Short mmCIF file of the C-alpha atoms (twelve columns), coordinates in Angstrom:
data_MODEL
# 
_entry.id   MODEL 
# 
loop_
_atom_site.group_PDB 
_atom_site.id 
_atom_site.type_symbol 
_atom_site.label_atom_id 
_atom_site.label_alt_id 
_atom_site.label_comp_id 
_atom_site.label_asym_id 
_atom_site.label_seq_id 
_atom_site.Cartn_x 
_atom_site.Cartn_y 
_atom_site.Cartn_z 
_atom_site.pdbx_PDB_model_num 
ATOM 1   C CA . MET A 1   -9.761  28.849 5.899   1 
ATOM 2   C CA . SER A 2   -6.239  28.794 7.052   1 
ATOM 3   C CA . THR A 3   -3.859  31.634 6.374   1 
ATOM 4   C CA . ARG A 4   -1.745  29.292 4.269   1 
ATOM 5   C CA . VAL A 5   -4.661  28.482 1.937   1 
ATOM 6   C CA . GLU A 6   -5.588  32.154 1.700   1 
ATOM 7   C CA . THR A 7   -1.993  32.965 0.750   1 
ATOM 8   C CA . TRP A 8   -2.001  30.339 -2.002  1 
ATOM 9   C CA . LEU A 9   -5.333  31.610 -3.332  1 
ATOM 10  C CA . TRP A 10  -3.971  35.167 -3.345  1 
ATOM 11  C CA . LEU A 11  -0.876  34.019 -5.252  1 
ATOM 12  C CA . ALA A 12  -2.956  31.972 -7.698  1 
ATOM 13  C CA . GLN A 13  -5.172  34.934 -8.452  1 
ATOM 14  C CA . ARG A 14  -2.201  37.235 -9.041  1 
ATOM 15  C CA . ALA A 15  -0.423  34.689 -11.255 1 
ATOM 16  C CA . THR A 16  -3.535  34.088 -13.327 1 
ATOM 17  C CA . ALA A 17  -4.021  37.856 -13.644 1 
ATOM 18  C CA . VAL A 18  -0.601  38.069 -15.303 1 
ATOM 19  C CA . ALA A 19  -1.453  35.182 -17.641 1 
ATOM 20  C CA . LEU A 20  -4.819  36.735 -18.488 1 
ATOM 21  C CA . ALA A 21  -3.232  40.104 -19.209 1 
ATOM 22  C CA . LEU A 22  -0.958  38.440 -21.757 1 
ATOM 23  C CA . VAL A 23  -3.533  36.251 -23.522 1 
ATOM 24  C CA . VAL A 24  -6.267  38.903 -23.512 1 
ATOM 25  C CA . THR A 25  -3.820  41.331 -25.133 1 
ATOM 26  C CA . ILE A 26  -2.944  38.729 -27.781 1 
ATOM 27  C CA . HIS A 27  -6.624  37.986 -28.366 1 
ATOM 28  C CA . LEU A 28  -7.678  41.635 -28.655 1 
ATOM 29  C CA . ALA A 29  -4.735  42.633 -30.843 1 
ATOM 30  C CA . THR A 30  -5.439  39.726 -33.181 1 
ATOM 31  C CA . MET A 31  -9.148  40.510 -33.365 1 
ATOM 32  C CA . ILE A 32  -8.518  44.188 -34.074 1 
ATOM 33  C CA . TYR A 33  -5.978  43.300 -36.765 1 
ATOM 34  C CA . ALA A 34  -8.303  40.733 -38.350 1 
ATOM 35  C CA . ILE A 35  -11.309 43.058 -38.381 1 
ATOM 36  C CA . HIS A 36  -9.294  45.924 -39.838 1 
ATOM 37  C CA . ASP A 37  -8.035  43.495 -42.477 1 
ATOM 38  C CA . GLY A 38  -11.684 42.865 -43.389 1 
ATOM 39  C CA . LEU A 39  -11.921 39.252 -42.245 1 
ATOM 40  C CA . THR A 40  -15.262 37.820 -41.194 1 
ATOM 41  C CA . ALA A 41  -15.758 35.564 -38.183 1 
ATOM 42  C CA . THR A 42  -15.979 32.573 -40.530 1 
ATOM 43  C CA . GLN A 43  -12.691 33.496 -42.188 1 
ATOM 44  C CA . ILE A 44  -10.987 34.009 -38.829 1 
ATOM 45  C CA . LEU A 45  -12.236 30.641 -37.613 1 
ATOM 46  C CA . GLY A 46  -11.015 29.042 -40.833 1 
ATOM 47  C CA . ARG A 47  -7.531  30.433 -40.241 1 
ATOM 48  C CA . THR A 48  -7.333  29.509 -36.573 1 
ATOM 49  C CA . ARG A 49  -8.931  26.061 -36.686 1 
ATOM 50  C CA . GLY A 50  -6.397  23.316 -36.101 1 
ATOM 51  C CA . SER A 51  -3.650  25.717 -34.998 1 
ATOM 52  C CA . VAL A 52  -1.597  24.431 -32.064 1 
ATOM 53  C CA . THR A 53  -0.527  28.013 -31.304 1 
ATOM 54  C CA . TRP A 54  -4.112  29.196 -30.893 1 
ATOM 55  C CA . LEU A 55  -4.958  26.036 -28.958 1 
ATOM 56  C CA . ILE A 56  -2.230  26.961 -26.453 1 
ATOM 57  C CA . VAL A 57  -3.274  30.637 -26.260 1 
ATOM 58  C CA . TYR A 58  -6.913  29.822 -25.617 1 
ATOM 59  C CA . ALA A 59  -6.082  26.903 -23.305 1 
ATOM 60  C CA . VAL A 60  -4.096  29.319 -21.131 1 
ATOM 61  C CA . PHE A 61  -6.943  31.842 -21.386 1 
ATOM 62  C CA . VAL A 62  -9.619  29.373 -20.245 1 
ATOM 63  C CA . THR A 63  -7.525  27.773 -17.533 1 
ATOM 64  C CA . ALA A 64  -6.457  31.132 -16.087 1 
ATOM 65  C CA . ALA A 65  -10.035 32.443 -16.164 1 
ATOM 66  C CA . ALA A 66  -11.343 29.260 -14.509 1 
ATOM 67  C CA . VAL A 67  -8.913  29.821 -11.628 1 
ATOM 68  C CA . HIS A 68  -8.947  33.617 -11.429 1 
ATOM 69  C CA . ALA A 69  -12.669 34.422 -11.536 1 
ATOM 70  C CA . PRO A 70  -13.874 31.929 -8.893  1 
ATOM 71  C CA . ILE A 71  -11.262 33.177 -6.424  1 
ATOM 72  C CA . GLY A 72  -12.561 36.703 -6.955  1 
ATOM 73  C CA . LEU A 73  -16.159 35.519 -6.634  1 
ATOM 74  C CA . ARG A 74  -15.231 33.750 -3.395  1 
ATOM 75  C CA . THR A 75  -13.727 36.951 -2.016  1 
ATOM 76  C CA . VAL A 76  -16.759 39.044 -2.960  1 
ATOM 77  C CA . LEU A 77  -19.177 36.507 -1.461  1 
ATOM 78  C CA . SER A 78  -17.093 36.323 1.714   1 
ATOM 79  C CA . GLU A 79  -17.266 40.089 2.137   1 
ATOM 80  C CA . TRP A 80  -20.806 40.785 0.972   1 
ATOM 81  C CA . SER A 81  -22.996 37.747 1.617   1 
ATOM 82  C CA . PRO A 82  -24.341 36.117 4.751   1 
ATOM 83  C CA . LEU A 83  -23.376 32.679 3.427   1 
ATOM 84  C CA . ARG A 84  -21.161 30.409 5.461   1 
ATOM 85  C CA . PRO A 85  -17.587 29.754 4.286   1 
ATOM 86  C CA . ARG A 86  -18.375 26.177 3.277   1 
ATOM 87  C CA . ALA A 87  -21.234 27.327 1.003   1 
ATOM 88  C CA . ILE A 88  -19.081 30.088 -0.469  1 
ATOM 89  C CA . ASN A 89  -16.300 27.626 -1.239  1 
ATOM 90  C CA . ALA A 90  -18.787 25.243 -2.849  1 
ATOM 91  C CA . ILE A 91  -20.169 28.018 -5.051  1 
ATOM 92  C CA . ALA A 92  -16.636 29.005 -6.087  1 
ATOM 93  C CA . VAL A 93  -15.713 25.423 -6.963  1 
ATOM 94  C CA . ILE A 94  -18.911 24.888 -8.966  1 
ATOM 95  C CA . PHE A 95  -18.305 28.172 -10.804 1 
ATOM 96  C CA . ALA A 96  -14.698 27.134 -11.536 1 
ATOM 97  C CA . LEU A 97  -15.819 23.789 -12.923 1 
ATOM 98  C CA . LEU A 98  -18.517 25.423 -15.045 1 
ATOM 99  C CA . LEU A 99  -16.035 27.904 -16.517 1 
ATOM 100 C CA . ALA A 100 -13.491 25.172 -17.157 1 
ATOM 101 C CA . VAL A 101 -15.927 22.776 -18.837 1 
ATOM 102 C CA . LEU A 102 -17.598 25.391 -21.032 1 
ATOM 103 C CA . GLY A 103 -14.300 27.079 -21.851 1 
ATOM 104 C CA . TRP A 104 -12.530 23.861 -22.761 1 
ATOM 105 C CA . ARG A 105 -15.447 22.824 -24.967 1 
ATOM 106 C CA . ALA A 106 -15.019 26.090 -26.847 1 
ATOM 107 C CA . VAL A 107 -11.229 25.684 -27.081 1 
ATOM 108 C CA . LEU A 108 -11.506 22.135 -28.383 1 
ATOM 109 C CA . GLY A 109 -14.230 23.246 -30.813 1 
ATOM 110 C CA . LEU A 110 -11.882 25.920 -32.136 1 
ATOM 111 C CA . TYR A 111 -9.086  23.413 -32.605 1 
ATOM 112 C CA . ALA A 112 -11.132 20.542 -34.095 1 
# 
């Protein structure tokens, strides 16, 4: 791949790392608070279902993860596997799509 593409992938991974740090912190802090407050998973889901705020938080979470993780997987495969760049890129894209589809199904299930 060209240096320009590699630069954009590097920037995308760093930007999504920042987004993930924020939403993972929100998620963990909320879960810890809810568990210490004695809420069950059913009660938590009942409180979050239909919330636009939580839809946004988890939409950012899923989207950032679907960009961040495949770029990392691509880098690891490039360094450690005998696969050709085209195959590595295909694997990364398929992984990104899988994460996005499954993640968005979960996000929409939470909101609905």
